[in-house]
N, C-alpha and C positions, 0 to 999 in steps of 0.2 A: 785736706789730703790731695796732693797734685796727681797721683795715679791711682786708679781703681785697684782694689785688692787683688784681682786677677791679672794684673798687668806687670810685666817685667820691663822696667824702664830701659834697659838696654836693648830690648828688642826693636824699639822704634828707630834706633840709630844703626841696627844691624840688617834691617830688611833691605833686600837688594832693589826693591821698587817702592816708589811712593806715588799713590794715586791722589790727585788734587781735584776737588770740586772747583768749578770756575767762579761763578758769582758768589761774592762775599768771602771767598778763600784766596784765590789768586787775584782777582780784579775787583777793584772798588766800585762795584756797579749798583750798590744797594740803593742809594738815594735815587739814581736814574730809574731803577726798576719800580720803586714805590710811585714816583711821580708819573711815569708812563703807564703803569697799571691803573692808577687812579684815573688818569685822563681817559684811557681806552674804556674803562668801566662806566665812566660818566658820559662818554660819547655814545655808548650803547643805551644809556637811558636811566642808570642808577643815580640816586641822589648822593650827596656827600655823606649823608648819614647811613645810607644803605651800603655804601662802599666800606665805611668803617676802617678797620685795621687791615690796610692793604698788604701789610707784611706777611699775611698768611698765604699769599700766593707764591712767596719766594721759596724755592726748594722743589716742590712737586713739579712734574713735567706739565707743560702746556700742550693742548688746551684743557686737558682734564683738571687742572688746578682751579680753573674758573667754575667748572661744574661742581667740583668738590667743596669750594669755599662759598660760592654764591648760588648754587643750585641752578645754574644755567643748563639749558638743553644742550645736547651735543652740537647742533647747528649753531646756537648762539655762542657757545664757548669757542667754536671755530672762527666766528666773526670777530669777537673780541680779541682773540689771538692774532688774527691777521692785522687788526687795527693797532694792537700793541706793537707789533714788529715794524709796521709802517712808521709809527712814531719813534720807535727806538733807533731805527736806521737813520732818521733824520738828525739824530744827536751827534754822529760822527764818533771818531775813535776816542775822544775825551771822555765819552760815557763808560769806558771799559778800561781805564788805566790800571796797571797792576799796582797793588799796594807797595809802598816803599819797602825794600828789602827782599821782595819776592824773587826778582831776577837774580840777585846775589845768592839766594838760597838755591835757587835751580842750578847755578853755576857751581856751587860747592858740592852739590849732590853728583853732578856729572864729574867733577874732579875726583870724587870717591869711587867712580866707576858704577854708580847707581842709575836706575832708569826712573825718570819722572814721566808721569802720564796724566793727562786730563781725563777725568771721568765725570760726566756732567749730564744732566737731564735737558740741557739746551741742545738745539740742533748742532751737529758736529760743524757744519759750515759756519754757524755764528761764533762758536767758541774759537774755532781756528782763525777766523778773520780778526776777532778781537785780539788774540795773541800775536798775530802777524802784524797788525797795525802798530803794535808797540815793540816790535822787534825781538820777541822771544819765543816764537813758535818752534824755532829750531831746538830749543832746550828739551822738547818732549819727544819721547820714543813712541808715543801713541796719543791721539785724541779720540776718546771713546764717548761719543754722544749719540743723539738720535739722527737717523737718517731722514725720518719724516715724523708725522704726528701720531703714529701708531702708539697706543698706550704703553709706556714703558716705566719701570721702577728702577731706582737706584740699585737695588740688589741685582736686577738683571744686567744692568750695565757694569757693575763690579765683577760679575761672573764672566761677562763677555771680554772684559779687559784681562782677566787672569787667563782666560783661554788663549786669547790672541797673543799674549806675551809668553805663554808656556810656563806660568808660574803656579806654584802651590800656594794655598792661602796663606801659610806662615811666612811667605816671602814678600809680602806686601803690607803697606799702611794705607788706610784710606783717610785723608784729611778733609774735613768739611765743617760748615758752619750751621747746618740744620740737622733736625732729627733724622730725616731720611738718609742722610749721609752715614750717620752712625748706625742706623738699622740696616742699611745696605752692607755696610762692613760686617757687622756681627752676623748677618744671614749667611755670609760667605766664609766665616772664620778668619776674616782679615782683621788686623789691629785697627781700632777706631780711635782717631785722634781728632778732637773737636777744637774749633777755633772760635772764640766768643768775641771776635772783632768784626764779625759780619752781621748777618740778619738774625741769628739765634742767640739765645742767652746760655750761660753756663749751665743753668739748672735744666733747660730743655736738652742740652747735650748729654749731661750726666744721666738724666731719666731715660734717654733713648739708647744708652748703652756705651757711652764713651768710656775709654780706658785711660784717657789723659785729656785735660782740657787746658788750653793757653789762651791768653788774652792779647797777644801781640805777634807780629812776624818775628821779632827778636827772640821770643820765648819759643816759638815754633822751630826756629832754626836751631836753638839750643838743644831741644828734644830730639830732632831729626839727626843732627850732626854729632850728638853725644858730647857736647862741649860745655855743659853747665846746667844749671836749673832754670834760669830765666825766672820770670813771674808766672807761676802756674795757678790755676784755679781748683 
């Protein structure tokens, strides 16, 4: 079933604002994050076996993600985060290219008079720089990320984006690839639209409260623009 029982399919294309997660939703950063996270953790001293499934750090905010997943102390998690960001910056703009079709989707939303925003657990500066490097930062009415490494949840960021844009919960859709995106949306009464082409699976997204899950940017565009069904999950 493409939509959850509590979802009105037309609501996704009627919402005046669409909030997008950055990593794994707008930008194809997943392989880079995995490789960089693994390298930073091994530089810290973990073995390949101890690092295991590095996919677990994608989604939650750093440095807390390293403590949550690997049991690091706050001090050590800060060190790993700094090392991670050092390695990540060395990769340049190619590490955060948008998925094919994303810029076209953003242009189509703007043509409909709707507002696109980035709502991410990344530092605002990093998300903005990634979008600017590929020439699509100007498509967003807001980039809502973290100003610093104060512990922050996706629910808090969604709430802040709603307040900043003066929106009621039923005026926005949150699009993301991990469970924290869906949980953050549902905690605020915002429509939760999962994408299974990033780091998370369709099962993860449904369990976390997704009201629709798609497996491609083309299908995401169909749902948000109200122009067909695409391939839904």
